[in-house]
C-alpha positions as CSV (number, residue, x, y, z in Angstrom):
1,X,74.3,114.7,82.7
2,X,76.4,116.8,85.1
3,X,79.9,115.7,86.0
4,X,80.1,114.5,89.5
5,X,82.3,116.1,92.2
6,X,85.8,114.6,92.2
7,X,85.3,113.5,95.8
8,X,83.0,110.9,94.4
9,X,85.6,109.4,92.1
10,X,87.6,106.4,93.3
11,X,90.8,105.0,91.8
12,X,92.0,101.4,92.2
13,X,95.7,100.6,91.3
14,X,96.3,97.0,90.4
15,X,99.5,95.8,91.9
16,X,99.0,92.2,93.0
17,X,100.6,90.1,90.3
18,X,103.9,88.2,90.7
19,X,105.6,90.5,88.2
20,X,107.5,87.6,86.7
21,X,108.5,89.6,83.6
22,X,110.4,92.0,85.8
23,X,112.2,89.2,87.7
24,X,114.7,89.4,89.5
25,X,113.7,92.9,90.4
26,X,110.5,91.5,91.8
27,X,112.1,88.7,93.9
28,X,111.8,90.7,97.1
29,X,109.3,93.3,96.2
30,X,106.0,93.7,94.4
31,X,106.1,95.2,90.9
32,X,104.7,98.6,91.9
33,X,107.5,98.9,94.5
34,X,110.3,98.6,91.9
35,X,112.5,101.7,92.1
36,X,112.4,104.1,89.1
37,X,114.6,107.0,88.0
38,X,116.9,106.9,91.0
39,X,114.4,107.9,93.7
40,X,110.8,107.0,92.7
41,X,108.7,103.7,92.7
42,X,106.6,102.5,89.9
43,X,103.5,103.0,92.0
44,X,104.2,106.7,92.3
45,X,103.2,107.3,88.7
46,X,99.5,106.3,88.8
47,X,99.1,107.7,92.4
48,X,100.6,111.0,91.3
49,X,98.4,111.2,88.2
50,X,95.4,110.7,90.5
51,X,96.5,113.4,92.9
52,X,97.2,115.8,90.0
53,X,93.7,115.0,88.6
54,X,92.0,115.7,91.9
55,X,91.3,112.1,93.0
56,X,91.8,111.7,96.7
57,X,90.4,108.2,97.4
58,X,93.0,105.7,96.0
59,X,93.3,102.0,96.7
60,X,96.3,99.9,95.9
61,X,95.5,96.1,95.6
62,X,98.5,94.0,96.5
63,X,99.3,90.3,97.0
64,X,102.9,89.3,96.5
65,X,105.9,90.7,98.4
66,X,103.9,93.7,99.5
67,X,105.9,94.8,102.7
68,X,108.1,97.4,101.0
69,X,105.2,98.7,99.0
70,X,103.1,99.1,102.1
71,X,106.0,100.9,103.9
72,X,106.5,103.2,100.9
73,X,102.9,104.2,100.7
74,X,102.5,104.7,104.4
75,X,105.6,107.0,104.5
76,X,104.7,108.9,101.4
77,X,101.0,109.7,100.9
78,X,99.7,111.5,104.0
79,X,96.7,113.8,103.4
80,X,95.6,116.4,105.9
81,X,92.6,115.8,108.1
82,X,90.4,118.2,106.1
83,X,90.9,116.8,102.6
84,X,89.2,113.4,103.3
85,X,91.8,111.8,101.1
86,X,93.7,108.6,101.6
87,X,95.9,106.0,99.8
88,X,95.0,102.6,101.2
89,X,96.6,99.3,100.5
90,X,94.2,96.3,100.2
91,X,96.0,93.0,100.4
92,X,94.5,89.6,99.5
93,X,92.6,88.3,102.5
94,X,90.8,85.3,103.6
95,X,87.0,85.8,104.0
96,X,84.0,83.5,104.6
97,X,83.5,83.5,100.8
98,X,87.0,82.6,99.7
99,X,90.4,81.6,101.0
100,X,92.3,81.8,97.7
101,X,94.7,84.4,96.3
102,X,93.6,86.9,93.8
103,X,93.1,85.0,90.5
104,X,93.3,88.0,88.2
105,X,92.7,91.8,87.9
106,X,88.9,91.5,88.0
107,X,88.9,89.0,90.8
108,X,91.1,91.3,92.8
109,X,88.6,94.2,92.4
110,X,85.6,91.9,93.0
111,X,87.1,90.7,96.3
112,X,88.0,94.2,97.4
113,X,84.9,95.9,96.2
114,X,83.2,96.1,99.7
115,X,86.2,98.2,100.9
116,X,86.4,100.3,97.7
117,X,82.7,101.2,97.8
118,X,82.3,101.7,101.5
119,X,81.5,105.3,100.7
120,X,79.3,106.5,97.8
121,X,81.0,106.9,94.4
122,X,79.7,107.5,90.9
123,X,82.8,106.2,89.1
124,X,85.6,103.7,89.6
125,X,88.9,104.2,87.8
126,X,91.0,101.0,87.4
127,X,94.7,101.6,86.8
128,X,97.7,99.4,86.1
129,X,100.8,99.9,88.2
130,X,103.6,99.3,85.7
131,X,103.6,102.2,83.1
132,X,105.3,105.5,82.9
133,X,103.1,108.3,81.7
134,X,101.4,111.6,82.7
135,X,97.6,111.7,82.1
136,X,94.7,113.9,83.2
137,X,92.0,111.6,84.5
138,X,89.6,114.5,84.7
139,X,89.6,114.7,80.9
140,X,88.9,110.9,80.8
141,X,85.9,111.4,83.1
142,X,84.6,114.4,81.1
143,X,84.7,112.5,77.9
144,X,83.1,109.4,79.6
145,X,80.2,111.5,80.8
146,X,79.8,113.4,77.5
147,X,79.8,110.0,75.6
148,X,77.1,108.6,77.9
149,X,79.5,105.6,78.4
150,X,79.2,102.8,80.9
151,X,82.8,101.8,80.4
152,X,85.7,103.8,79.0
153,X,89.0,102.1,77.8
154,X,92.0,104.3,77.5
155,X,94.0,103.4,74.4
156,X,97.3,104.2,72.8
157,X,98.6,103.7,69.2
158,X,101.3,101.0,68.9
159,X,103.2,99.3,66.1
160,X,102.6,95.8,64.7
161,X,105.8,94.6,66.6
162,X,104.3,95.8,69.9
163,X,100.8,94.6,69.3
164,X,101.3,91.1,70.8
165,X,102.2,92.6,74.2
166,X,98.9,94.4,74.7
167,X,95.1,94.0,74.5
168,X,94.3,95.3,71.1
169,X,91.1,97.4,70.7
170,X,88.9,97.9,67.6
171,X,86.6,101.0,67.4
172,X,84.1,102.5,65.0
173,X,83.7,106.1,63.8
174,X,82.1,107.0,67.1
175,X,84.9,105.5,69.2
176,X,82.6,102.6,70.3
177,X,84.7,99.6,71.2
178,X,83.7,96.8,68.8
179,X,86.4,94.3,69.6
180,X,89.1,93.6,72.3
181,X,91.7,90.9,71.7
182,X,94.2,90.2,74.5
183,X,97.8,89.8,73.4
184,X,97.2,88.5,69.8
185,X,99.9,86.4,68.2
186,X,101.1,85.9,64.6
187,X,98.5,85.9,61.9
188,X,95.8,87.1,64.4
189,X,97.4,90.6,64.5
190,X,97.0,92.2,61.0
191,X,93.2,91.9,60.9
192,X,93.1,94.0,64.1
193,X,94.5,97.1,62.4
194,X,92.3,100.2,62.9
195,X,91.1,101.8,59.7
196,X,93.1,104.9,58.9
197,X,90.0,107.0,58.3
198,X,88.7,106.0,61.7
199,X,91.9,107.2,63.3
200,X,91.8,110.4,61.2
201,X,88.4,111.3,62.4
202,X,89.6,110.6,66.0
203,X,92.5,113.0,65.4
204,X,95.2,110.3,65.6
205,X,96.2,110.1,61.9
206,X,99.7,111.6,62.2
207,X,101.5,108.3,62.9
208,X,98.8,105.8,61.9
209,X,101.0,104.3,59.2
210,X,103.7,103.2,61.6
211,X,101.4,102.6,64.6
212,X,98.0,101.4,63.2
213,X,96.9,99.4,66.3
214,X,95.1,100.6,69.3
215,X,96.4,99.1,72.5
216,X,94.6,99.1,75.9
217,X,96.7,101.1,78.4
218,X,95.2,98.9,81.2
219,X,93.1,101.9,82.3
220,X,89.4,101.4,82.6
221,X,86.7,103.9,83.8
222,X,83.5,102.3,85.0
223,X,80.2,103.8,86.2
224,X,80.1,102.3,89.7
225,X,76.7,100.7,89.1
226,X,78.1,99.1,85.9
227,X,81.1,97.7,87.6
228,X,79.0,96.2,90.4
229,X,76.6,94.7,88.0
230,X,79.4,93.0,86.0
231,X,81.3,91.7,89.0
232,X,78.2,90.3,90.7
233,X,76.9,88.6,87.5
234,X,80.1,87.0,86.4
235,X,83.0,85.1,87.9
236,X,85.4,86.2,85.2
237,X,88.8,86.9,86.7
238,X,90.5,89.3,84.3
239,X,89.5,92.6,82.8
240,X,91.4,92.4,79.6
241,X,90.9,88.7,78.8
242,X,87.3,88.4,79.9
243,X,85.4,91.3,81.4
244,X,85.8,93.9,78.6
245,X,85.4,91.5,75.7
246,X,82.2,90.0,77.3
247,X,80.8,93.5,77.9
248,X,80.9,94.5,74.2
249,X,77.4,94.7,72.9
250,X,75.9,94.7,76.4
251,X,77.1,98.1,77.6
252,X,78.2,101.3,76.0
253,X,82.0,101.0,75.8
254,X,84.0,104.0,74.5
255,X,87.7,104.4,73.7
256,X,89.6,107.4,75.2
257,X,92.5,108.0,72.7
258,X,95.6,109.0,74.5
259,X,98.3,110.7,72.3
260,X,101.0,111.5,74.8
261,X,104.0,109.5,76.1
262,X,103.1,106.2,77.6
263,X,105.5,103.3,78.1
264,X,104.7,99.9,79.6
265,X,107.7,99.0,81.7
266,X,106.7,95.5,82.7
267,X,109.8,93.8,81.2
268,X,113.5,94.2,82.1
269,X,114.3,95.5,78.6
270,X,111.5,98.1,78.7
271,X,112.4,99.1,82.3
272,X,116.1,99.5,81.5
273,X,115.4,101.6,78.3
274,X,112.7,103.7,80.0
275,X,115.2,104.8,82.7
276,X,118.0,105.6,80.2
277,X,115.5,107.4,77.9
278,X,115.2,110.0,80.7
279,X,118.7,111.1,79.9
280,X,118.0,112.3,76.4
281,X,118.4,116.0,75.4
282,X,114.6,116.3,75.1
283,X,113.1,113.2,76.7
284,X,109.6,112.3,75.9
285,X,108.9,112.0,79.6
286,X,110.4,114.3,82.2
287,X,110.2,114.4,85.9
288,X,110.8,118.2,85.7
289,X,107.2,119.2,85.6
290,X,106.0,122.1,87.8
291,X,102.2,121.6,87.6
292,X,102.0,117.8,87.4
293,X,104.9,116.5,89.5
294,X,105.5,112.8,90.3
295,X,105.4,112.5,94.1
296,X,107.5,110.1,96.2
297,X,108.8,109.7,99.7
298,X,110.6,112.8,101.1
299,X,113.9,111.6,102.5
300,X,116.2,113.6,104.8
301,X,119.4,112.9,102.9
302,X,122.5,115.0,102.4
303,X,123.3,116.5,99.0
304,X,125.3,114.2,96.7
305,X,129.0,114.7,96.7
306,X,131.1,114.3,93.5
307,X,134.9,114.5,93.8
308,X,137.4,114.4,90.9
309,X,135.0,112.6,88.6
310,X,133.7,112.8,85.0
311,X,129.9,112.5,84.6
312,X,128.2,112.7,81.2
313,X,124.4,112.3,80.9
314,X,123.8,111.2,84.5
315,X,120.7,111.4,86.6
316,X,122.0,111.6,90.2
317,X,119.8,111.1,93.2
318,X,120.5,112.6,96.6
319,X,122.7,111.2,99.3
320,X,125.3,109.7,96.9
321,X,129.1,110.0,97.0
322,X,131.2,109.6,93.8
323,X,135.0,109.7,93.9
324,X,137.4,109.8,91.0
325,X,135.0,107.8,88.8
326,X,133.9,108.0,85.1
327,X,130.1,107.7,84.6
328,X,128.3,107.9,81.3
329,X,124.6,107.6,80.5
330,X,123.6,106.3,83.9
331,X,120.8,106.6,86.4
332,X,122.3,106.7,89.9
333,X,119.9,106.1,92.8
334,X,119.8,107.3,96.4
335,X,122.8,106.6,98.7
336,X,124.9,105.3,95.9
337,X,128.6,104.8,96.7
338,X,130.9,104.8,93.7
339,X,134.6,104.5,94.5
340,X,137.9,105.5,93.0
341,X,138.6,104.4,89.4
342,X,135.1,102.9,88.7
343,X,133.7,103.1,85.2
344,X,130.0,102.9,84.5
345,X,128.3,103.0,81.1
346,X,124.6,102.6,80.5
347,X,123.9,101.5,84.1
348,X,120.7,101.8,86.2
349,X,122.0,101.8,89.7
350,X,119.2,101.7,92.4
351,X,121.4,102.8,95.3
352,X,121.0,101.6,98.9
353,X,118.6,101.6,101.8
354,X,121.3,102.5,104.4
355,X,124.8,103.8,104.8
356,X,128.0,101.9,105.7
357,X,131.1,103.8,106.5
358,X,131.5,105.8,103.3
359,X,135.3,105.8,103.6
360,X,135.5,102.1,104.4
361,X,138.3,100.1,103.1
362,X,137.0,96.6,103.0
363,X,139.0,93.8,104.5
364,X,139.7,90.8,102.3
365,X,136.6,89.0,103.4
366,X,134.2,91.9,103.1
367,X,132.9,94.0,100.2
368,X,131.2,97.4,100.9
369,X,127.8,98.4,99.7
370,X,128.1,100.2,96.3
371,X,130.7,100.0,93.5
372,X,134.3,99.1,94.4
373,X,137.5,100.7,93.3
374,X,138.4,100.0,89.6
375,X,135.1,98.2,88.8
376,X,133.9,98.4,85.2
377,X,130.2,98.0,84.6
378,X,128.3,98.3,81.3
379,X,124.7,97.8,80.2
380,X,123.5,96.6,83.6
381,X,121.0,97.1,86.4
382,X,122.4,97.2,89.9
383,X,119.7,96.6,92.4
384,X,119.6,98.0,95.9
385,X,122.3,97.3,98.5
386,X,124.4,95.3,96.0
387,X,128.1,95.0,96.8
388,X,130.4,95.2,93.7
389,X,134.0,94.2,94.7
390,X,137.1,96.1,93.6
391,X,138.2,95.5,90.0
392,X,135.1,93.5,89.2
393,X,134.2,93.6,85.5
394,X,130.5,93.4,84.5
395,X,130.2,93.8,80.8
396,X,128.7,90.6,79.4
397,X,131.4,90.5,76.7
398,X,130.2,87.0,75.7
399,X,126.8,88.4,74.7
400,X,124.8,85.9,76.8
401,X,121.1,86.7,76.5
402,X,119.6,84.8,79.5
403,X,121.1,83.3,82.6
404,X,120.3,83.0,86.3
405,X,122.8,82.6,89.2
406,X,122.6,83.3,93.0
407,X,123.9,86.9,92.7
408,X,123.0,88.0,89.2
409,X,120.7,87.3,86.2
410,X,120.9,88.2,82.5
411,X,117.7,89.1,80.7
412,X,117.8,90.2,77.0
413,X,121.5,90.6,77.3
414,X,121.2,93.0,80.3
415,X,123.0,92.0,83.5
416,X,121.0,92.5,86.6
417,X,122.9,92.4,89.9
418,X,120.3,91.2,92.4
419,X,119.3,93.1,95.5
420,X,121.7,92.5,98.4
421,X,124.0,90.5,96.1
422,X,127.8,90.3,96.7
423,X,130.1,90.3,93.7
424,X,133.6,89.4,94.8
425,X,136.6,91.5,93.9
426,X,138.0,90.6,90.5
427,X,134.8,88.8,89.3
428,X,134.2,88.9,85.6
429,X,130.7,88.6,84.3
């Protein structure tokens, strides 16, 4: 069977869920719109992988808090008139058939399929919108076609501690998917371990002792005819919980075994760590990649300005101003204002959507956007447009693991200053 032209390949990025595990970062935005690495959005990762793999027809399915995501995609992904490419947002809509919200990943695709397949396509690639990785989807298609597969599930080795967070896949010697268990718990996990000899034959034996479980990456490649048949014959609402397990034995389902860096960043702890991991000497994932870049919105911002400050292991986005501050192991987002005497350690600061007077000296009843003079912040996420008052201390010295207030939350011991929050001068958190 010949491999189809890439113009006949369609990608669908799933981004419609509430993203509760990433709350409060998802209070005012959808999960794919959450800022990443100072200047990107989570959705930039799967879309960039598609573009780098030659896929030019990309749909993003959204439902909750989609305004900022729609704006970002419209401002970022503009193909020329001759490429025939587009990135299109498909939001949940009322139709004569249904008036309900999307009920799951498969339901979202089912209810959008008439838009997705309005032009002929041989394959549909289903992608999640909350992982950091770089993958060549052309290789996935080549293996899919060579295998004679109806469905391909992309998989990654994980440890036993991680297994409960993913759909766990079992395979045989020929990489046929023989089992799929969504987020197993407790005693259900050990029997799902993949045999070491099977992994060795698949070329994944190097770390099988520490990571003996195959986790679904939430990436599924379907023959278009297979996807249509399944969605029309079933009312199942979720790919991982229902569609894939039910298809085993009825269709040829193969595993594509991915051995590169892949990190699910659907929780606050994972999101925080994934950002800080970018600061390592030799990070497992780097945005400095010439042939497979991660694309994002091109902003007309001035160069960042750093005056009389000490920066150690800092990722600094454009349009920022730092004055007489000490910053260690931090990701600093666009238009960040960090004022005199501030100290930041292990902070992911998302920056701002606009500028105030960068030299502003706030009156007693007003705190400027950014970090105030003398503020001390450790192990925290500062969302966009937050105002941290002078001499505020945000260090969670009490070691609180979980809390929720109007202006900040604590998840897994990490303090998250909410978007547009105001932390008064002298506040101690």
